[in-house]
C-alpha positions as CSV (number, residue, x, y, z in Angstrom):
1,M,-42.1,18.2,40.2
2,T,-41.5,16.1,43.4
3,K,-38.0,14.4,43.7
4,E,-40.0,10.8,43.7
5,Q,-42.0,11.6,40.8
6,Q,-38.2,12.7,38.7
7,N,-37.1,9.4,40.3
8,A,-39.7,7.5,39.0
9,G,-39.1,9.1,35.5
10,L,-35.5,7.9,35.0
11,W,-35.7,4.2,33.9
12,W,-35.2,5.1,30.5
13,Q,-31.5,6.2,31.8
14,N,-29.6,2.8,32.1
15,A,-33.0,1.3,29.6
16,V,-32.5,-1.3,27.1
17,V,-34.4,-0.6,24.5
18,Y,-35.9,-2.7,21.3
19,Q,-36.7,-1.0,18.2
20,I,-39.9,-2.3,16.2
21,Y,-40.6,-1.6,12.9
22,P,-44.6,-3.4,13.1
23,R,-45.3,-3.7,9.5
24,S,-42.1,-6.4,9.7
25,F,-42.5,-8.2,13.1
26,A,-46.0,-9.9,12.9
27,D,-48.7,-10.8,11.3
28,T,-51.5,-12.3,13.0
29,T,-53.9,-11.7,9.8
30,G,-52.3,-12.6,7.1
31,S,-52.4,-9.8,4.9
32,G,-48.6,-9.7,4.4
33,L,-49.1,-6.6,6.5
34,G,-47.3,-7.1,10.8
35,D,-49.8,-5.5,13.3
36,I,-50.4,-4.7,16.9
37,P,-51.3,-7.3,18.0
38,G,-48.7,-9.4,16.6
39,I,-46.0,-7.5,18.8
40,T,-49.4,-7.9,22.0
41,A,-48.7,-11.8,21.2
42,H,-44.3,-12.0,20.6
43,M,-44.8,-10.0,24.5
44,D,-43.7,-13.2,26.5
45,Y,-40.9,-13.3,24.3
46,L,-39.4,-9.3,24.7
47,K,-39.5,-10.3,28.3
48,K,-37.3,-13.3,28.2
49,L,-34.9,-11.2,25.9
50,G,-35.0,-8.7,28.7
51,V,-35.8,-5.5,27.1
52,D,-36.1,-2.8,29.7
53,A,-38.4,-0.8,26.9
54,I,-39.9,-0.9,22.8
55,W,-40.3,1.8,20.6
56,L,-42.7,1.6,17.6
57,S,-41.6,3.7,14.5
58,P,-44.9,4.6,13.0
59,F,-48.3,2.5,13.1
60,Y,-50.6,5.0,11.9
61,P,-52.5,5.4,9.1
62,S,-50.3,6.4,6.6
63,A,-49.8,6.0,2.4
64,L,-46.8,4.4,3.0
65,A,-45.0,6.3,0.7
66,D,-42.0,6.4,3.2
67,G,-42.3,3.6,5.7
68,G,-45.2,4.7,7.5
69,Y,-43.5,7.9,8.1
70,D,-46.1,10.4,6.0
71,V,-48.7,10.4,8.8
72,D,-52.3,10.2,7.5
73,D,-53.3,10.8,10.9
74,Y,-51.4,11.3,14.7
75,R,-54.3,9.8,17.0
76,N,-55.3,6.8,15.6
77,V,-52.8,3.4,14.3
78,D,-53.1,2.3,10.7
79,P,-56.8,0.2,9.9
80,R,-54.0,-2.3,8.4
81,L,-52.2,-2.6,11.7
82,G,-54.8,-3.3,14.5
83,T,-57.2,-0.4,17.0
84,M,-57.0,2.1,18.9
85,D,-58.2,-1.3,21.2
86,D,-55.8,-3.0,19.9
87,F,-52.9,-0.3,21.0
88,D,-54.0,-0.2,24.1
89,A,-53.9,-3.8,25.0
90,M,-50.5,-3.9,23.5
91,V,-49.7,-1.1,26.2
92,D,-51.5,-3.3,29.1
93,A,-49.7,-6.3,28.1
94,A,-46.8,-4.3,28.0
95,H,-46.3,-2.8,31.6
96,E,-47.8,-6.3,33.5
97,R,-44.6,-7.4,32.2
98,D,-42.7,-3.9,33.5
99,I,-42.3,-2.7,29.7
100,K,-42.9,0.9,28.8
101,V,-43.3,1.4,25.9
102,I,-41.9,4.9,23.3
103,V,-44.2,5.6,20.6
104,D,-41.8,7.4,17.1
105,I,-43.5,11.7,16.8
106,V,-42.9,13.0,13.2
107,P,-43.2,16.5,13.4
108,N,-41.2,17.7,10.5
109,H,-43.8,16.8,8.1
110,S,-47.2,15.9,8.1
111,S,-48.3,13.0,5.3
112,N,-50.6,15.2,1.9
113,R,-53.5,12.9,3.0
114,H,-54.0,14.3,6.3
115,E,-57.5,16.9,6.9
116,Y,-54.8,20.0,7.3
117,F,-53.5,19.6,4.5
118,K,-56.4,18.4,2.2
119,A,-58.4,21.8,4.0
120,A,-55.4,23.6,2.5
121,L,-55.1,22.7,-1.0
122,K,-58.7,23.7,-0.5
123,A,-58.4,27.1,0.6
124,D,-57.1,30.0,-1.1
125,P,-53.3,31.4,-1.4
126,G,-52.7,32.5,2.3
127,S,-55.1,31.6,4.2
128,P,-55.0,30.4,7.7
129,E,-55.4,26.3,6.8
130,R,-51.6,27.4,4.0
131,D,-50.4,29.1,7.1
132,R,-49.6,25.6,8.6
133,Y,-47.8,24.7,6.1
134,I,-44.8,26.2,3.5
135,F,-46.7,27.4,0.5
136,R,-45.0,29.8,-2.2
137,D,-45.3,31.7,-5.1
138,G,-42.8,30.5,-7.9
139,R,-41.0,32.2,-10.0
140,G,-40.9,33.2,-13.5
141,E,-43.7,34.8,-15.2
142,N,-46.3,32.7,-14.5
143,G,-44.9,31.3,-11.4
144,E,-43.9,27.6,-12.6
145,L,-40.5,27.3,-11.8
146,P,-40.6,26.2,-7.9
147,P,-39.3,29.3,-5.5
148,N,-35.8,27.7,-5.4
149,S,-33.6,25.2,-6.3
150,W,-33.7,23.2,-3.6
151,E,-33.4,19.5,-4.0
152,S,-35.3,17.9,-1.6
153,I,-33.7,15.4,0.4
154,F,-35.2,12.1,-1.5
155,G,-33.9,13.4,-4.5
156,G,-36.1,15.9,-6.9
157,S,-37.4,19.5,-6.0
158,A,-38.3,20.2,-3.0
159,W,-40.8,21.9,-3.5
160,E,-44.5,20.1,-5.4
161,R,-46.6,22.5,-7.7
162,V,-50.5,22.4,-6.6
163,E,-53.4,23.7,-8.9
164,D,-53.6,27.1,-8.2
165,G,-50.2,27.7,-9.2
166,Q,-48.2,28.6,-5.6
167,W,-45.7,25.3,-5.0
168,Y,-45.6,23.5,-0.9
169,L,-42.0,22.5,0.2
170,H,-41.4,18.2,1.6
171,M,-37.8,18.3,2.4
172,F,-38.2,14.7,1.4
173,A,-41.5,12.8,-0.1
174,P,-43.9,15.1,-2.2
175,E,-46.2,13.4,-0.1
176,Q,-44.8,14.7,3.2
177,P,-45.4,18.4,3.2
178,D,-43.9,20.2,5.6
179,W,-45.3,21.5,8.8
180,N,-44.4,25.2,9.6
181,W,-43.9,25.6,13.0
182,D,-44.1,29.3,13.1
183,N,-47.9,28.6,12.5
184,P,-49.6,28.6,16.5
185,D,-52.0,25.8,15.4
186,V,-49.1,23.2,14.8
187,H,-47.7,23.5,18.3
188,E,-51.2,23.1,19.6
189,E,-52.0,19.8,16.7
190,F,-48.5,18.3,18.6
191,L,-49.7,19.2,22.2
192,T,-52.7,17.7,21.4
193,T,-50.8,14.7,20.2
194,L,-48.1,14.2,22.2
195,R,-51.3,14.6,25.5
196,F,-53.2,11.7,23.0
197,W,-50.4,9.0,23.8
198,C,-49.8,9.8,27.0
199,D,-53.3,9.5,28.4
200,H,-53.1,6.1,26.3
201,G,-50.2,5.0,28.5
202,T,-47.0,5.8,26.6
203,D,-43.5,5.6,28.4
204,G,-42.3,8.1,25.8
205,F,-41.5,9.3,22.3
206,R,-38.4,9.2,19.8
207,V,-38.7,12.8,17.8
208,D,-38.2,12.2,14.6
209,V,-35.9,14.3,12.9
210,A,-35.6,16.5,15.8
211,H,-33.1,19.0,14.7
212,A,-34.9,20.5,11.5
213,L,-38.6,22.2,12.6
214,K,-37.9,25.3,12.6
215,K,-37.1,27.1,9.5
216,D,-36.3,31.1,8.1
217,M,-37.7,31.1,4.5
218,N,-36.7,34.5,4.9
219,S,-33.1,34.3,5.4
220,P,-30.5,35.9,2.8
221,E,-29.3,33.0,2.5
222,L,-31.5,30.9,0.7
223,D,-30.1,30.2,-1.6
224,E,-27.1,29.1,-0.9
225,V,-28.0,26.1,1.5
226,S,-30.6,23.7,1.2
227,P,-32.3,20.0,2.5
228,R,-29.3,17.4,1.9
229,D,-27.0,20.3,3.7
230,G,-25.5,18.9,6.7
231,A,-26.7,19.9,9.9
232,T,-22.8,20.9,10.6
233,R,-23.0,24.9,12.3
234,T,-22.1,25.0,15.6
235,D,-24.5,28.8,16.0
236,G,-27.3,27.0,15.5
237,S,-28.0,29.4,12.2
238,H,-28.9,27.3,9.3
239,P,-31.4,28.3,7.7
240,L,-33.4,24.7,7.8
241,F,-31.3,22.9,10.9
242,D,-30.7,22.8,13.8
243,R,-31.6,26.3,15.0
244,N,-31.6,27.2,18.1
245,E,-35.7,28.2,17.9
246,V,-36.6,24.4,17.9
247,H,-35.7,24.3,22.0
248,E,-38.6,26.4,22.2
249,V,-40.9,24.1,20.8
250,Y,-38.7,21.4,23.2
251,A,-39.6,23.4,25.8
252,E,-43.2,23.2,25.0
253,W,-43.1,19.3,25.6
254,R,-41.3,19.1,28.3
255,K,-43.4,21.5,30.4
256,L,-46.4,18.4,29.1
257,F,-44.4,16.0,30.2
258,N,-43.4,16.8,33.5
259,E,-47.4,17.0,34.2
260,Y,-47.5,13.4,34.0
261,N,-46.5,10.7,36.5
262,P,-44.0,9.7,36.3
263,P,-42.6,12.4,33.8
264,R,-42.7,11.6,30.4
265,F,-39.7,11.0,28.2
266,A,-38.5,11.8,24.8
267,V,-35.2,11.1,22.1
268,A,-34.1,13.3,20.0
269,E,-33.2,11.5,16.3
270,A,-30.9,14.5,15.6
271,W,-27.8,14.4,13.1
272,V,-26.5,17.4,14.4
273,N,-23.3,18.8,14.9
274,P,-21.2,17.0,18.0
275,A,-21.4,20.6,19.9
276,R,-24.4,21.1,19.8
277,Q,-26.0,17.2,20.8
278,Y,-26.5,18.3,24.3
279,L,-29.5,21.0,24.0
280,Y,-31.6,18.3,22.8
281,A,-30.8,16.1,26.1
282,S,-30.4,18.4,28.5
283,P,-34.0,17.3,30.6
284,D,-35.0,21.0,30.3
285,D,-35.4,20.2,26.6
286,L,-35.8,16.4,25.4
287,G,-34.0,14.4,27.2
288,Q,-32.2,12.4,25.7
289,I,-30.2,12.3,22.2
290,F,-29.1,9.4,19.0
291,N,-25.7,9.3,19.3
292,F,-25.2,7.2,15.9
293,A,-21.5,7.6,16.0
294,F,-21.3,4.0,17.0
295,A,-23.4,3.6,13.7
296,T,-21.5,4.9,11.4
297,K,-17.8,3.4,12.8
298,Q,-16.4,0.8,10.6
299,W,-15.4,-2.3,13.1
300,G,-11.5,-0.6,14.5
301,R,-10.3,-0.2,18.2
302,N,-10.2,3.8,17.5
303,N,-12.8,4.3,16.0
304,F,-15.3,2.6,18.6
305,H,-13.0,4.3,21.0
306,E,-13.0,7.6,19.7
307,A,-17.2,6.6,19.6
308,I,-17.2,5.9,23.5
309,E,-15.4,9.2,23.6
310,A,-17.6,11.3,22.0
311,G,-21.0,9.8,24.1
312,I,-19.3,10.1,27.2
313,E,-18.6,13.3,26.1
314,T,-22.2,14.6,25.5
315,T,-23.2,13.3,28.5
316,E,-21.5,15.3,30.8
317,R,-22.1,18.6,28.6
318,S,-26.1,17.8,28.6
319,G,-26.2,16.4,32.1
320,S,-28.6,13.5,30.5
321,T,-26.8,9.7,29.7
322,A,-25.4,8.8,26.9
323,T,-27.4,6.4,24.2
324,W,-24.9,3.9,22.1
325,V,-27.1,2.7,18.7
326,M,-26.2,0.2,16.4
327,S,-28.1,-0.8,13.6
328,N,-32.1,0.9,13.1
329,H,-34.8,0.8,10.6
330,D,-32.1,3.1,7.9
331,L,-28.8,1.5,8.3
332,I,-27.9,-1.7,6.6
333,R,-27.3,-4.6,9.4
334,H,-23.9,-4.0,11.2
335,A,-23.9,-8.0,11.0
336,S,-23.5,-7.1,7.5
337,R,-21.3,-4.0,7.5
338,F,-19.2,-5.5,9.8
339,A,-19.1,-8.7,8.3
340,L,-17.6,-7.1,4.5
341,P,-13.9,-5.1,4.4
342,Q,-12.8,-2.3,6.6
343,I,-11.7,0.2,3.2
344,P,-11.7,3.7,4.5
345,A,-13.9,6.1,2.4
346,P,-14.7,9.2,2.4
347,D,-18.0,8.8,2.8
348,Q,-20.4,6.7,5.4
349,H,-20.7,2.9,5.0
350,Q,-19.7,2.6,1.7
351,V,-18.2,0.3,1.2
352,A,-21.1,-1.6,2.2
353,V,-23.4,0.4,-0.3
354,D,-22.0,0.4,-3.0
355,W,-22.5,-4.2,-2.1
356,L,-25.6,-3.2,-1.3
357,L,-26.3,-1.7,-4.5
358,R,-24.9,-4.5,-7.2
359,D,-27.5,-7.2,-4.4
360,G,-24.1,-8.6,-2.7
361,K,-22.3,-9.3,-4.7
362,S,-19.3,-6.9,-5.1
363,Y,-17.6,-7.5,-2.1
364,T,-17.7,-10.9,0.2
365,E,-19.6,-10.5,2.8
366,N,-17.8,-13.5,6.1
367,R,-20.3,-13.7,8.2
368,E,-19.1,-15.9,10.4
369,L,-16.6,-12.7,10.9
370,G,-19.4,-10.5,10.9
371,T,-20.9,-12.5,13.4
372,K,-17.9,-12.6,15.8
373,R,-17.5,-8.9,15.5
374,S,-21.5,-8.7,16.3
375,R,-21.3,-10.5,19.2
376,A,-17.9,-8.6,20.7
377,A,-20.1,-5.3,19.6
378,L,-22.8,-6.3,22.0
379,L,-20.3,-6.6,24.9
380,L,-18.9,-3.7,24.2
381,E,-21.8,-1.4,23.5
382,M,-23.2,-2.8,27.1
383,A,-21.3,-2.5,29.0
384,L,-21.5,1.3,29.0
385,P,-23.5,3.4,30.8
386,G,-26.6,4.9,29.5
387,S,-29.3,3.5,27.3
388,A,-28.2,0.8,24.4
389,Y,-31.6,0.7,21.0
390,V,-31.5,-2.7,19.5
391,Y,-32.9,-2.9,16.5
392,Q,-35.7,-6.1,15.7
393,G,-33.6,-8.9,14.5
394,E,-30.3,-7.7,16.1
395,E,-30.7,-10.2,18.9
396,L,-31.7,-12.9,16.0
397,G,-28.1,-12.1,14.2
398,L,-29.4,-11.1,11.4
399,F,-27.5,-10.0,7.8
400,E,-28.7,-7.6,5.3
401,V,-31.2,-9.2,2.5
402,A,-29.2,-7.5,0.0
403,D,-30.6,-9.7,-3.6
404,I,-34.6,-8.5,-2.8
405,P,-35.8,-7.7,-6.6
406,W,-35.5,-4.0,-7.4
407,D,-39.3,-4.8,-8.3
408,Q,-40.1,-5.6,-4.8
409,L,-38.2,-2.6,-3.2
410,E,-40.6,-0.5,-1.2
411,D,-38.3,2.4,-0.6
412,P,-38.7,5.4,-1.5
413,S,-35.0,6.5,-2.0
414,A,-33.9,3.6,-3.7
415,F,-36.1,5.2,-6.3
416,S,-35.2,8.8,-6.2
417,S,-33.7,11.3,-9.1
418,H,-30.4,11.9,-7.3
419,D,-29.3,8.2,-5.9
420,A,-31.0,6.0,-9.2
421,G,-28.2,4.2,-9.4
422,K,-26.1,4.9,-6.4
423,L,-28.5,3.2,-4.2
424,K,-31.2,0.9,-2.3
425,G,-32.4,2.1,0.2
426,R,-33.6,0.7,3.0
427,D,-36.1,-2.4,2.7
428,G,-32.4,-4.9,3.7
429,C,-32.6,-4.1,6.6
430,R,-36.9,-4.0,7.4
431,V,-38.0,-7.7,5.9
432,P,-40.7,-9.4,8.2
433,L,-38.6,-11.1,11.2
434,P,-38.5,-15.0,10.7
435,W,-39.9,-16.4,13.6
436,V,-39.9,-20.4,13.4
437,G,-37.7,-22.2,10.8
438,A,-39.4,-24.5,9.5
439,D,-40.5,-22.7,6.4
440,E,-44.0,-25.2,6.4
441,D,-46.4,-21.3,6.1
442,G,-43.5,-19.9,3.6
443,S,-43.1,-16.8,5.9
444,F,-40.9,-18.7,8.5
445,G,-44.3,-17.4,11.3
446,F,-44.3,-14.2,10.5
447,S,-47.9,-14.1,8.5
448,P,-50.7,-17.3,9.8
449,A,-49.9,-20.3,7.8
450,D,-53.2,-20.0,6.2
451,A,-52.5,-16.3,5.1
452,S,-54.2,-14.1,2.1
453,E,-50.9,-12.3,0.9
454,K,-47.5,-13.2,1.7
455,P,-45.0,-11.3,3.5
456,H,-44.3,-7.1,1.7
457,L,-41.0,-7.5,2.0
458,P,-39.7,-10.8,0.2
459,Q,-37.9,-13.1,3.5
460,P,-34.7,-15.3,2.4
461,A,-34.5,-19.0,2.9
462,W,-31.3,-18.3,4.7
463,F,-33.4,-16.7,7.9
464,K,-34.8,-20.7,7.7
465,D,-31.3,-21.0,10.5
466,F,-31.6,-17.9,12.2
467,A,-35.2,-17.9,13.3
468,A,-36.0,-17.5,16.7
469,D,-37.9,-20.8,17.1
470,V,-34.2,-22.0,16.3
471,E,-31.9,-20.2,18.0
472,D,-33.8,-20.4,21.5
473,K,-32.9,-24.0,21.7
474,D,-29.5,-23.0,21.6
475,P,-27.5,-22.8,23.9
476,D,-24.5,-20.3,21.4
477,S,-27.0,-18.6,19.3
478,M,-27.3,-14.7,19.4
479,L,-30.4,-14.6,21.2
480,N,-29.1,-16.6,23.7
481,L,-26.2,-14.5,23.9
482,Y,-28.3,-11.4,24.5
483,R,-30.7,-13.2,26.6
484,E,-27.5,-13.6,28.7
485,V,-26.1,-9.8,28.2
486,L,-28.7,-8.1,29.3
487,R,-29.8,-10.3,32.4
488,L,-26.0,-9.7,33.6
489,R,-26.2,-5.7,32.9
490,H,-29.4,-5.3,34.9
491,E,-27.6,-7.4,38.0
492,L,-24.3,-5.4,37.1
493,Q,-25.0,-1.8,36.0
494,A,-24.0,1.2,38.4
495,D,-25.5,4.2,39.5
496,D,-23.0,7.1,37.9
497,H,-22.3,7.4,33.9
498,S,-18.5,7.4,34.0
499,V,-15.6,4.7,32.9
500,Q,-12.1,4.5,33.4
501,W,-10.2,3.3,30.9
502,L,-7.1,0.6,31.4
503,D,-6.5,0.6,28.0
504,E,-4.6,3.7,28.7
505,D,-2.7,2.8,31.7
506,K,0.8,0.9,31.6
507,E,0.4,-0.4,34.0
508,S,-2.5,-2.6,33.1
509,G,-0.6,-5.0,31.4
510,L,-3.8,-4.2,28.3
511,P,-1.8,-3.6,25.3
512,D,-2.4,0.3,23.5
513,G,-4.0,0.7,20.4
514,A,-3.5,4.8,21.0
515,D,-1.5,5.3,18.3
516,G,-3.4,5.1,15.6
517,L,-2.9,1.8,14.8
518,P,-6.1,-0.4,13.5
519,G,-5.3,-2.8,16.0
520,G,-5.5,-2.7,19.4
521,V,-7.6,-2.9,22.8
522,I,-10.6,-1.3,24.1
523,A,-10.9,-2.1,27.8
524,Y,-12.6,0.1,30.4
525,A,-14.5,0.0,34.0
526,R,-17.0,0.9,35.7
527,S,-16.7,2.2,39.0
528,N,-18.6,-0.5,40.8
529,G,-15.8,-2.7,40.0
530,W,-15.9,-4.9,36.7
531,A,-15.1,-4.4,33.4
532,N,-15.2,-5.0,29.7
533,V,-12.6,-5.7,27.3
534,T,-12.2,-5.8,23.5
535,N,-9.7,-6.9,21.5
536,F,-9.7,-6.0,18.5
537,S,-6.0,-7.0,17.9
538,A,-4.9,-10.2,16.3
539,T,-2.5,-11.0,19.4
540,P,-4.7,-12.1,22.0
541,A,-4.2,-9.5,24.8
542,E,-4.4,-10.5,28.9
543,L,-7.3,-9.7,30.9
544,P,-7.1,-8.3,33.8
545,A,-7.3,-9.5,37.2
546,G,-10.4,-11.1,38.1
547,R,-13.2,-12.9,37.5
548,V,-14.2,-13.9,33.5
549,L,-17.9,-13.5,34.1
550,L,-19.2,-13.7,30.1
551,T,-17.6,-14.0,27.4
552,S,-19.1,-12.7,23.6
553,G,-16.4,-16.4,21.7
554,P,-13.6,-18.8,23.6
555,L,-10.5,-18.3,25.2
556,T,-7.4,-19.2,23.8
557,A,-5.9,-21.8,25.5
558,D,-4.3,-20.6,27.9
559,G,-7.0,-18.0,28.8
560,K,-6.3,-15.0,26.8
561,L,-8.5,-12.9,24.5
562,P,-8.3,-13.5,21.1
563,Q,-9.2,-11.0,18.2
564,D,-12.7,-9.4,17.6
565,T,-13.6,-11.3,20.7
566,S,-15.1,-9.6,24.1
567,A,-15.1,-9.7,27.9
568,W,-16.4,-9.3,30.9
569,I,-14.2,-9.6,34.1
570,K,-15.4,-8.9,37.7
571,L,-12.0,-7.2,38.8
572,D,-9.5,-8.0,41.6
């Protein structure tokens, strides 16, 4: 690979990537499901927003047992969402506007309708067809008990019995059998799939559950671990997660990526010990890994300061660039998380999870405060070096839809035996987007006016105030703030990936929050002479000397930065 090829392939290092959940983006057929032509129809919207790339969550044929992450055919488009010709047209439309295209790859498991799994069910135990998945004999006198007591991540046994008495492993839903990555056929299946999408113009891949592919099913520890374990080890020895051998798979993928000009890109969804994130982000591996620290933190100076430090540390160790994420298709929207009481809890987002479980009625959702904090967080995030991932609807300031009736939910996690009565699932952030404030067609422009079906998840009446056309006309809207932030970000981006902490400089005149108090300021400068300042404290903060480029909200009458507000400064 030449230096020119390598440089051309580094577009992702400072990119803003917009995540599209296709079934909830835009529906052109009236089916109630978003589709590929719906993405194409809104490509000018995405261009005006200022994103560098779009990432499509799975759009493959699927029974939707897990929102499309149960894949029937990795090399096709779900006919309810369009055709391969539609996909090619969408890629062309994106590339014409200098927008890259990233697709989701789901390599830990297929669906139970995949041709390989159907062949496995027809074949005998011990056959080559069965060896593509993880089949085992059961325990008990007649094999009537599962091979062990593992519980799946979605609840219930992680093993499902088939007609001849064997059991197969599914770390998620029963409809999602795990691949056996010790089988060379599986390697070839995915190399063929990756090449297929590269040849159709795809610029990169988001790798689902990237840390779980390789498993040691002969480990003496199997009875001591569980699919519900976190990948917390630092030595790559867990039988199921973050094994060192997984990087042999990604070395194969990297070789394939580098055959293209420019080289293709990949980002890992790998919930692993922070000390091991760098392995996935290595240029010889996938190249980038999601840093979920922002997405897991409550609003507070020290929380976000730690998240930034962790992201930059991973960057320095991996030789890659950082990633910053506030929300995605698996998380309660951050506008709601920031609007709720910021109470310390042992579990991630526990207050928000409890609030959602009770249809948004257990705590007060202060939307004005959630919006103010979201605007401040946007500037804090976008001034950082590296890539930023924006989930559809963030740019509209959407809140979580907390009151979806239980009989209209789709997410299997809401109904798992383990989490029954504990979770309401992930549907509240997957509600179809509002495009038109006037509700004449009943779907806020998500579907055509003559649609035969309602949107697949119900939209709340308050969506009318957050519709794209409404916010487009409001100069102070979240949408127009995003547009201005992304425009300026492109102009201001530095060549290096470092920050200088101004809030730790005693001579800067800025309040120092490093004493462990929840208040304080986060302030950092980029090497090309500009800075972000975010004030979490009730005390208005002095700004460093320089010209104010942008603020997330108004300054005080004497030019200070109020609480829950960020500013970008061109330093003197």
